[in-house]
N, C-alpha and C positions, 0 to 999 in steps of 0.2 A: 206387663205380659205380652208374650208374642201369640197373635192369633194361629200363625200357623203352627204352632207347636201342639195346639191341640189336635189329637188323633180323629180322623173322621168318623162319623156316625155310621155304623152298619144299616144298610136299608135290605128288608128282607123281601120276599115275593117277585125278584126278577128271575127269568129264565130267559135264556141264550139257545137259540135251536141253529144249528148248521151244521156243515161237514167240517169235521174237527181239525183237519189240514188247510182249511181255507183260510186264505191271508184275512179275509173281512171277519171270520169267526174267532181268529189271534187278535185282532185290532179291538175288537169290542172286549173280549174277555180281559186283554192289558187294561182298557181304560175303565173297566169297572173294579179290577183289583187294584189299580193306581187310586181310586177314590174309597177303597174301603167296603165295596157294595158287596154283601153277601150274595150270591146267585146260583143258580142250578145251570147247568152246561148240557145239553143235551146233544148229542151227535147223531145225525138223521141217518147216516149212512150204517149204522150199527143199529138204530131202534127203528123200525117201518113204521110204527104205530105212532110214535114223534114225527115222522116225515108227513103223515097225513094229517096229525093236528096242526101242524105248521103250516101246511098248505090251505087249511080250512079257515086258521086265524087269517092268512095274508094274502093267497092267491099265488104265494110266492114256494118255489121249489130249490132253486138256485141261491139265492141270498140268505144272507143271517138274517133272523128275526128275533126281536128282542119284545120280550113281553113284561110290561112291569106295570102291574096291576091289571086294570083294564085298557091299558095302551098297548098299542102294537106298533113296533117301529120296523121299518126292512130297511137293511143295509147299514154301514158304518157310518153313521153322521152324529160328530161331536157334538153339535151344538144341538141338535134334537133329544140327543141322549141326556144332554145336562138339562135339557129344559125338562124332561120326564123324571128325572128323579126328584124325588122330595127333598 
């Protein structure tokens, strides 16, 4: 049996904050979708309370922010994302 035939296990508790049209936001979204990760995406341009939460988490207003449990990642960094996922 080929291990690649096994579907990925969904991971819950992942939130992606950013501007919906931003390139890094889209890259993170595709990265997580490709790995079967269930996540909540928050467009901070539409939800100002979430923008304040994102800034409190990371100090960032512009870059995409990924919250995985208690881990907070800033920007699209595939290596860091891979390490942060269980």
